[in-house]
VOLUM-492252 format. One record per residue (C-alpha): residue number from 1; residue in three letters; x, y, z. Coordinates in pm, 1 decimal, m for minus. Each point is the difference from the previous one (the first is absolute). Layout:
# residues N
 num residu        x        y        z
 NUM    Ala        X        Y        Z
...
This chain:
# residues 81
 num residu        x        y        z
   1    Unk  m7328.0   1255.3   1012.5
   2    Unk    275.2   m172.4   m255.9
   3    Unk    309.0    223.2    m80.9
   4    Unk    109.0    m11.2   m367.9
   5    Unk    366.7    m89.2   m117.0
   6    Unk    252.0    288.3    m68.1
   7    Unk     82.9    113.7   m359.2
   8    Unk    356.6    m10.6    m53.2
   9    Unk     29.5    207.0   m300.5
  10    Unk    365.7     58.2   m192.9
  11    Unk     86.0    376.2    m44.2
  12    Unk    m89.5     m9.0   m341.6
  13    Unk   m320.9   m140.8     45.0
  14    Unk   m102.5    279.3    226.4
  15    Unk    133.7    243.1   m275.3
  16    Unk   m237.5   m155.4   m217.5
  17    Unk   m261.5     22.6    220.5
  18    Unk     34.6    373.6     73.3
  19    Unk     36.1     19.8   m390.9
  20    Unk   m302.2   m162.8    m80.2
  21    Unk   m173.0    203.9    294.0
  22    Unk    131.5    327.6   m162.2
  23    Unk   m145.5   m102.5   m326.2
  24    Unk   m355.7    m26.9    146.0
  25    Unk    m42.9   m362.8      6.2
  26    Unk   m216.1   m159.7    278.6
  27    Unk     48.7   m176.6    291.8
  28    Unk   m127.3   m329.1   m109.7
  29    Unk    164.8     22.4   m367.4
  30    Unk    299.3     54.8    194.2
  31    Unk    m54.4   m270.4    254.6
  32    Unk    m78.6   m251.5   m293.4
  33    Unk    327.3    106.6   m211.5
  34    Unk    213.2   m142.4    307.5
  35    Unk   m227.2   m270.9    127.5
  36    Unk   m102.6    196.1    327.1
  37    Unk   m319.0    103.1    154.6
  38    Unk   m104.3    357.5    m35.3
  39    Unk     31.0     34.0    340.0
  40    Unk    363.4    m77.0     m3.0
  41    Unk     62.1    269.1   m237.9
  42    Unk   m199.5    251.8    195.3
  43    Unk    184.8    m34.8    330.4
  44    Unk    316.7     58.8   m186.5
  45    Unk   m129.5    284.7   m195.8
  46    Unk   m165.6    165.6    287.1
  47    Unk    272.8    m27.3    276.4
  48    Unk    163.2    305.6   m232.0
  49    Unk   m359.1    162.4    m46.9
  50    Unk     m3.5   m102.1   m392.2
  51    Unk    338.0    190.0    m45.6
  52    Unk    267.6   m140.3    m88.2
  53    Unk    318.2     15.4    245.1
  54    Unk    332.4    161.9    m66.3
  55    Unk    270.7   m205.6    m44.6
  56    Unk    208.5    m85.9    300.1
  57    Unk    357.0    165.4     m7.3
  58    Unk    246.8    m24.6    256.8
  59    Unk    118.3    338.0    199.1
  60    Unk    328.0    155.3    m89.4
  61    Unk     54.1     m2.1    337.3
  62    Unk     m8.9   m378.7     71.2
  63    Unk    348.9   m167.8     73.6
  64    Unk    109.4   m232.4   m306.5
  65    Unk     74.8   m360.7     58.5
  66    Unk    357.1     80.7     34.2
  67    Unk    m34.9    241.7    246.9
  68    Unk   m218.6   m194.8    216.1
  69    Unk    267.5   m284.0    m37.7
  70    Unk    259.1    235.8    111.8
  71    Unk   m158.4    147.2    307.9
  72    Unk    m94.9   m360.9    129.4
  73    Unk    342.9   m102.8    m58.8
  74    Unk    118.7    303.9    191.3
  75    Unk    176.7     70.1   m329.1
  76    Unk     32.7    376.9   m110.0
  77    Unk    133.7    147.2   m322.9
  78    Unk    185.4    302.5     65.0
  79    Unk     21.3    251.0   m315.9
  80    Unk    349.7    220.9     11.2
  81    Unk   m101.5    358.8    m72.3
């Protein structure tokens, strides 16, 4: 069985695909608009059950880049109370 090529789509393209899907376009119509097979569109949509995934957000508990650099260099900032 031959394996297909992986389709690399930009974030804007993925957003457009989801918008077209929500507007009621068929997999074939969306595929034609992007020059892809309808099966490629189906794989993208079925991965999330046909429901637009929520936008990813970094947790407020995650360290910032500066904090991670300080820890890696063993430098800590002390705040006077």
